[in-house]
C-alpha positions as CSV (number, residue, x, y, z in Angstrom):
1,M,0.0,0.0,0.0
2,L,1.3,3.4,-0.9
3,V,0.7,6.3,1.5
4,A,1.4,10.0,0.5
5,I,1.5,13.3,2.4
6,V,0.7,16.2,0.0
7,N,2.4,19.4,0.6
8,A,1.0,22.9,0.3
9,T,1.8,23.2,-3.4
10,G,0.2,19.9,-4.2
11,M,3.5,18.1,-4.7
12,P,3.2,14.6,-3.0
13,G,6.1,12.8,-1.4
14,A,5.6,9.1,-1.4
15,I,6.7,6.4,1.1
16,S,6.7,2.9,-0.1
17,N,6.9,1.2,3.3
18,E,3.5,1.3,5.0
19,S,4.8,1.2,8.6
20,D,7.2,4.1,7.9
21,S,4.5,6.1,6.2
22,I,2.2,5.6,9.3
23,E,5.0,6.9,11.6
24,C,5.6,9.9,9.3
25,L,1.8,10.7,9.2
26,K,1.6,10.3,13.0
27,N,4.6,12.6,13.7
28,Y,3.5,15.1,11.1
29,S,0.1,15.3,12.7
30,I,1.5,15.6,16.2
31,Y,4.1,18.3,15.5
32,S,1.8,20.3,13.3
33,L,-0.9,20.5,16.0
34,N,1.6,21.3,18.8
35,L,3.3,24.0,16.7
36,K,0.0,25.6,15.9
37,K,-0.7,25.7,19.7
38,K,2.8,27.1,20.3
39,M,3.6,24.0,22.4
40,Y,7.2,24.1,21.3
41,A,8.6,21.6,23.8
42,Y,6.2,19.0,22.5
43,T,6.8,19.9,18.9
44,V,10.5,19.3,18.6
45,E,10.6,15.6,18.9
46,P,8.0,14.7,16.3
47,W,9.4,17.4,14.0
48,N,12.9,16.0,14.4
49,Y,11.5,12.6,13.4
50,M,10.1,14.1,10.2
51,F,13.3,16.0,9.4
52,S,15.5,12.9,9.8
53,K,13.1,10.1,8.7
54,C,10.8,11.7,6.2
55,P,12.9,14.6,4.7
56,D,11.3,14.5,1.2
57,I,7.7,14.3,2.2
58,N,6.6,17.9,2.6
59,V,8.3,21.1,2.0
60,G,6.3,22.6,4.9
61,I,8.5,20.8,7.5
62,Y,11.3,23.1,6.6
63,S,9.5,26.4,7.1
64,D,8.0,24.9,10.3
65,G,11.5,24.0,11.4
66,I,12.7,27.6,10.9
67,K,9.8,28.8,12.9
68,L,10.4,26.3,15.7
69,Y,14.1,26.9,16.0
70,S,13.7,30.6,15.8
71,H,11.7,30.3,19.0
72,F,14.4,28.2,20.6
73,Y,17.0,30.9,19.7
74,K,15.0,33.6,21.4
75,K,14.7,31.4,24.5
76,A,18.4,30.3,24.5
77,D,20.1,31.6,27.7
78,N,23.8,31.4,26.6
79,Q,25.9,31.8,23.5
80,A,26.7,28.2,23.1
81,R,23.1,27.2,22.9
82,K,22.4,30.0,20.5
83,A,25.2,28.9,18.3
84,E,23.8,25.3,18.3
85,V,20.4,26.6,17.3
86,V,21.8,28.6,14.5
87,D,23.7,25.6,13.2
88,T,20.4,23.7,13.1
89,I,18.7,26.5,11.3
90,M,21.5,26.5,8.6
91,M,21.2,22.7,8.4
92,I,17.4,23.0,7.8
93,Y,18.0,25.4,4.8
94,D,20.7,23.0,3.4
95,Q,18.5,20.0,3.6
96,R,15.5,21.8,2.1
97,I,17.7,22.6,-0.9
98,K,18.7,19.0,-1.1
99,Y,15.2,17.6,-1.2
100,F,13.2,20.6,-2.6
101,G,15.7,22.6,-4.6
102,N,13.6,22.3,-7.7
103,H,10.4,23.4,-6.0
104,P,8.4,25.4,-8.6
105,K,7.5,28.3,-6.3
106,Y,10.4,28.3,-3.8
107,P,13.4,26.9,-5.6
108,E,17.0,26.8,-4.5
109,G,17.7,30.5,-5.2
110,W,14.8,31.6,-3.0
111,V,15.9,29.3,-0.2
112,L,19.5,30.6,-0.4
113,G,18.1,34.2,-0.2
114,R,16.3,33.3,3.0
115,K,19.3,31.5,4.4
116,A,21.5,34.6,3.8
117,L,18.9,36.7,5.6
118,D,19.1,34.5,8.6
119,I,23.0,34.4,8.5
120,V,22.8,38.2,8.8
121,K,20.1,38.0,11.4
122,Y,21.8,35.5,13.7
123,K,25.5,36.2,13.1
124,R,25.6,39.9,12.9
125,G,29.0,41.3,13.9
126,D,30.9,38.1,12.8
127,A,33.1,39.2,9.8
128,K,33.5,35.6,8.6
129,A,29.8,35.0,8.7
130,M,29.1,38.3,6.7
131,K,31.4,36.9,4.0
132,E,29.3,33.7,4.0
133,A,26.1,35.8,3.9
134,Y,27.4,37.8,1.0
135,D,28.4,34.7,-1.0
136,T,25.0,33.2,-0.2
137,F,23.2,36.3,-1.4
138,L,25.2,36.3,-4.5
139,S,24.4,32.6,-5.2
140,S,20.7,33.4,-4.7
141,F,20.9,36.3,-7.1
142,N,22.8,34.3,-9.7
143,K,19.9,31.7,-9.7
144,L,17.0,34.1,-9.5
145,G,18.1,37.3,-11.2
146,D,15.2,39.8,-11.6
147,K,13.0,37.4,-9.6
148,S,15.0,38.0,-6.4
149,E,13.0,39.3,-3.4
150,D,13.3,43.0,-2.6
151,V,14.3,42.3,1.0
152,V,17.1,40.0,-0.2
153,L,18.5,42.6,-2.6
154,F,18.4,45.2,0.1
155,N,20.2,43.1,2.7
156,W,22.7,41.9,0.1
157,L,23.7,45.5,-0.4
158,K,23.8,46.1,3.3
159,T,26.1,43.2,3.7
160,S,28.3,44.4,0.9
161,L,28.5,47.8,2.7
162,S,29.4,46.0,6.0
163,L,32.2,44.1,4.2
164,Y,33.4,47.4,2.6
165,K,33.6,49.1,6.0
166,H,35.4,46.1,7.4
167,G,38.0,46.3,4.7
168,D,37.0,43.1,3.0
169,H,35.4,44.7,-0.1
170,S,36.8,47.4,-2.3
171,D,34.7,50.6,-2.9
172,Q,34.4,49.4,-6.6
173,Q,32.9,46.1,-5.4
174,F,30.2,47.9,-3.3
175,L,29.5,50.2,-6.2
176,N,29.1,47.3,-8.6
177,D,26.7,45.7,-6.2
178,F,24.7,48.8,-6.0
179,L,24.6,49.2,-9.8
180,T,23.4,45.6,-10.2
181,I,20.7,45.8,-7.5
182,S,19.5,49.2,-8.7
183,T,19.1,48.0,-12.3
184,V,17.1,45.0,-11.0
185,L,14.8,47.2,-8.9
186,E,14.2,49.5,-11.9
187,T,13.3,46.4,-14.0
188,K,10.9,45.1,-11.4
189,L,9.2,48.5,-11.2
190,I,8.2,48.3,-14.8
191,T,5.7,45.5,-14.3
192,A,4.9,45.9,-10.6
193,N,1.3,46.5,-9.4
194,P,0.7,49.6,-7.3
195,K,1.1,47.8,-3.9
196,V,4.2,46.0,-4.9
197,K,5.6,49.2,-6.5
198,D,5.3,51.1,-3.3
199,R,7.4,48.4,-1.5
200,I,10.0,48.4,-4.3
201,L,10.3,52.2,-4.2
202,K,11.0,52.0,-0.4
203,V,13.7,49.4,-1.0
204,R,15.2,51.5,-3.8
205,N,15.3,54.6,-1.6
206,G,16.9,52.5,1.2
207,C,19.6,51.3,-1.3
208,E,20.3,54.8,-2.3
209,E,20.7,55.9,1.3
210,L,23.2,53.1,1.7
211,L,25.1,54.3,-1.3
212,V,25.2,57.9,0.1
213,K,26.4,56.6,3.6
214,S,29.1,54.5,2.0
215,G,30.9,57.5,0.5
216,T,31.7,55.4,-2.6
217,G,29.4,57.2,-4.9
218,N,31.7,57.8,-7.9
219,C,29.9,60.3,-10.2
220,K,31.5,58.9,-13.3
221,S,30.2,55.5,-12.5
222,I,26.8,56.5,-11.2
223,E,25.8,59.1,-13.7
224,P,25.4,56.7,-16.7
225,L,23.0,54.6,-14.8
226,L,21.0,57.6,-13.6
227,S,21.1,59.1,-17.1
228,D,19.5,55.9,-18.4
229,Q,16.8,56.0,-15.7
230,F,16.2,59.7,-16.4
231,N,15.9,59.3,-20.2
232,S,13.7,56.3,-20.0
233,D,11.1,58.2,-17.8
234,S,11.9,61.9,-18.1
235,D,8.3,63.0,-17.7
236,N,7.8,61.1,-14.4
237,T,7.8,63.7,-11.7
238,E,8.8,61.4,-8.9
239,N,11.5,59.7,-11.0
240,V,13.1,63.0,-11.9
241,K,12.8,64.4,-8.4
242,R,14.5,61.2,-7.0
243,I,17.4,61.4,-9.5
244,A,18.0,65.1,-8.7
245,L,18.0,64.3,-5.0
246,L,20.4,61.4,-5.4
247,L,22.8,63.5,-7.5
248,E,22.8,66.1,-4.8
249,K,23.4,63.6,-2.0
250,L,26.4,62.2,-4.0
251,N,27.6,65.7,-4.7
252,C,27.4,65.1,-8.4
253,T,26.1,68.5,-9.1
254,K,28.6,69.9,-11.7
255,S,27.6,67.6,-14.6
256,A,25.4,68.3,-17.6
257,L,23.1,65.6,-16.3
258,Y,22.4,67.4,-13.1
259,S,21.6,70.6,-14.9
260,E,19.2,68.8,-17.2
261,V,17.6,66.9,-14.4
262,V,17.0,69.9,-12.1
263,E,15.6,72.1,-14.9
264,K,13.3,69.2,-15.9
265,N,12.3,68.8,-12.2
266,Y,11.3,72.5,-12.0
267,E,9.4,72.2,-15.3
268,L,7.4,69.2,-14.0
269,N,7.2,70.3,-10.4
270,P,7.5,74.1,-10.0
271,S,7.8,74.0,-6.2
272,H,9.9,75.9,-3.8
273,S,12.3,72.9,-3.4
274,S,12.8,72.5,-7.2
275,A,13.3,76.3,-7.6
276,Y,15.9,76.1,-4.8
277,Q,17.7,73.3,-6.6
278,L,18.0,75.5,-9.6
279,A,19.2,78.4,-7.5
280,Q,21.9,76.3,-5.9
281,M,23.0,75.0,-9.3
282,F,23.3,78.5,-10.8
283,L,25.1,79.7,-7.7
284,K,27.7,77.0,-8.2
285,K,28.0,78.0,-11.9
286,K,28.5,81.6,-10.7
287,E,25.4,82.7,-12.8
288,F,24.2,84.9,-9.9
289,N,21.4,86.6,-11.7
290,K,19.8,83.3,-12.5
291,A,20.5,82.1,-9.0
292,E,18.7,85.2,-7.6
293,K,15.7,84.6,-9.9
294,Y,15.2,81.1,-8.6
295,Y,15.7,82.0,-5.0
296,L,12.9,84.5,-5.4
297,H,10.7,81.8,-7.0
298,A,11.5,79.5,-4.0
299,I,10.6,82.2,-1.6
300,E,7.3,83.0,-3.4
301,S,6.1,79.4,-3.4
302,C,7.3,78.3,0.1
303,L,4.8,78.2,2.9
304,G,7.0,76.9,5.7
305,D,8.6,79.7,7.8
306,V,11.8,77.9,8.7
307,V,12.6,76.8,5.2
308,K,11.6,80.2,3.7
309,S,13.8,81.9,6.4
310,N,16.8,79.9,5.0
311,Y,16.0,80.9,1.5
312,Y,16.0,84.6,2.5
313,Y,19.3,84.2,4.4
314,E,21.0,82.5,1.5
315,L,19.8,85.1,-0.9
316,A,21.0,87.8,1.5
317,V,24.5,86.2,1.5
318,L,24.5,86.2,-2.3
319,E,23.6,89.9,-2.3
320,Y,26.3,90.7,0.2
321,A,29.1,88.5,-1.1
322,Q,28.5,88.7,-4.9
323,N,26.5,91.8,-5.7
324,K,27.8,94.0,-2.8
325,N,24.3,95.3,-2.4
326,Y,24.4,95.7,1.4
327,L,21.0,97.5,1.7
328,K,19.2,94.7,-0.1
329,A,21.2,92.0,1.8
330,R,20.1,93.6,5.1
331,K,16.5,93.7,4.0
332,L,16.6,90.0,3.1
333,A,18.3,89.1,6.3
334,R,15.7,90.9,8.3
335,E,13.0,88.9,6.4
336,A,14.8,85.8,7.6
337,I,14.8,87.0,11.2
338,A,11.1,87.9,11.0
339,L,10.3,84.3,10.1
340,K,12.8,82.7,12.6
341,G,13.7,85.1,15.4
342,D,15.8,82.7,17.3
343,W,18.3,82.2,14.5
344,G,21.6,84.0,14.9
345,K,23.1,83.7,11.5
346,P,21.2,86.6,9.9
347,Y,22.4,88.9,12.7
348,L,26.0,87.8,12.1
349,L,25.5,88.6,8.4
350,I,24.1,92.1,9.2
351,G,27.1,92.7,11.5
352,N,29.5,91.7,8.7
353,L,27.9,93.8,6.0
354,Y,27.9,96.8,8.4
355,A,31.6,96.2,9.1
356,A,32.1,96.0,5.3
357,E,30.3,99.3,4.8
358,S,32.5,101.1,7.4
359,K,35.1,102.5,5.0
360,A,32.4,104.0,2.8
361,Y,30.5,105.6,5.7
362,G,31.0,109.2,6.6
363,D,33.8,111.7,5.9
364,D,36.7,110.7,8.1
365,D,38.2,107.8,10.2
366,F,36.1,108.6,13.2
367,D,32.9,108.2,11.1
368,H,34.2,105.0,9.7
369,S,35.0,103.6,13.1
370,T,31.5,104.4,14.5
371,V,29.9,101.9,12.2
372,Y,31.6,99.1,14.1
373,W,29.4,99.9,17.1
374,I,26.3,98.9,15.2
375,A,28.2,95.8,13.8
376,L,29.1,94.7,17.4
377,D,25.4,95.2,18.4
378,N,24.4,92.6,15.8
379,F,27.2,90.2,16.8
380,S,26.0,90.4,20.4
381,K,22.4,89.9,19.4
382,A,23.4,86.8,17.3
383,K,24.7,84.9,20.3
384,R,22.0,86.2,22.6
385,V,19.2,84.7,20.5
386,D,21.1,81.7,19.3
387,P,23.8,80.0,21.5
388,Q,25.0,78.0,18.5
389,C,26.4,81.2,17.1
390,T,28.3,82.1,20.3
391,E,31.7,81.0,19.0
392,E,31.5,82.8,15.7
393,A,30.0,85.9,17.3
394,N,32.8,86.1,19.8
395,K,35.4,85.9,17.1
396,Q,33.8,88.8,15.2
397,I,33.4,90.8,18.4
398,S,37.1,90.3,19.3
399,L,38.1,91.3,15.7
400,Y,36.0,94.5,15.3
401,S,36.3,95.8,18.9
402,Q,39.9,96.8,17.9
403,Y,38.5,99.3,15.4
404,I,35.9,101.3,17.5
405,P,36.9,104.8,18.5
406,D,39.3,105.2,21.5
407,Q,38.3,107.3,24.5
408,E,40.4,110.3,23.5
409,T,38.8,110.5,20.1
410,G,35.4,110.1,21.6
411,F,36.1,112.9,24.0
412,F,37.2,115.1,21.2
413,H,33.8,114.6,19.5
414,G,32.0,115.3,22.7
415,L,31.0,111.7,23.4
416,K,31.1,109.7,26.6
417,E,30.6,105.9,27.2
418,G,27.0,104.9,27.0
419,D,25.8,107.8,25.0
420,S,23.1,107.2,22.4
421,Y,24.5,107.6,18.9
422,T,22.8,107.4,15.5
423,I,24.5,105.9,12.4
424,G,23.1,107.6,9.4
425,S,23.0,107.0,5.7
426,W,21.1,103.8,4.6
427,I,22.0,102.1,7.9
428,N,20.0,104.6,9.9
429,E,20.2,102.9,13.3
430,Q,20.8,103.9,16.8
431,T,23.6,102.4,18.9
432,K,25.5,103.1,22.1
433,V,28.9,104.7,22.4
434,R,31.7,102.5,23.7
435,F,35.5,102.8,23.5
436,R,38.4,100.4,23.0
């Protein structure tokens, strides 16, 4: 009599000996019921019987075995026991491949991917084990290619990064792995349904973050891949925005590709952030008029006070450093302060532009030197409202305190310490007299 146990996919495993088949059926029934009830201590013996005596009957005994020994790992109270459990988990994967490596739904490549995930999970911190995990991920990919699971691809790259940081991989190896995995994810996105697509996008973003953290992003190597991705879907707002952001994170902002991408990004998505990207790009190209234009677009379309404050401040710096338009720079810096009053940098900027104006103010050296009083006021205000600016403010105060009038000169002009004094011209502010 031939008795068969049918697995979840409908693939039967047959036992020709009736007594053996009865034992297999009995132990299968016992362990399955106990495992379902989470009675792990009563599950292990009948499961072990199935594993050793009926290994080719049902693929489910292997997934159940992983579940069972994962529980034992959590309950293990010492490293020796944990190592023993992990060895068993690895053995379960190996035997599954031996008997079910040709499974139509979960073939050898899939099992290798899962095995690699558990090597990483249970042997984290072990450099030798990470090499084993990497090789296992690679074997899985070589068998599955574009059918590789997203979680496996992501953890393969994480393992590659770990080996690179440990000195076991070159930066080029990690970069090659990124390029391979990125290409696969792009291929998977083409046919993915909306739910799966969202998951793949998260994995892709995670891989790109790993690339940025690695510091291995070679623009010459990355740009051809991103150029292909851009050209294949250049009207996709999210795709263009992602590529622009990645190029920024990798500091690949001097290329023709970056220029093309950020301009397309603004065309598709005329937001404050895309305008800011263009402003930054033209600033680096020293095309200051265009940079100013897009800073203003960014300011006009931005609703967030903190972000808008930063745009005002950066535009103020441009007006101060490049256009030497101190009045306009101060106006913009004050706009930044109005939106974020506890930020010291705009006050530092105003102090510096006043100091820069000193030589042009008034008719003589005394007039020139009085401007430093109002500059010092702003440096002091910077550190008062924003402790993070204290160090820089103190440097400026120390520097420019040398140039304020001395007491003798002040006396000659009829001034004493603490008097109110107005700085005229476009500055038009009141300050207090002090001497060096």
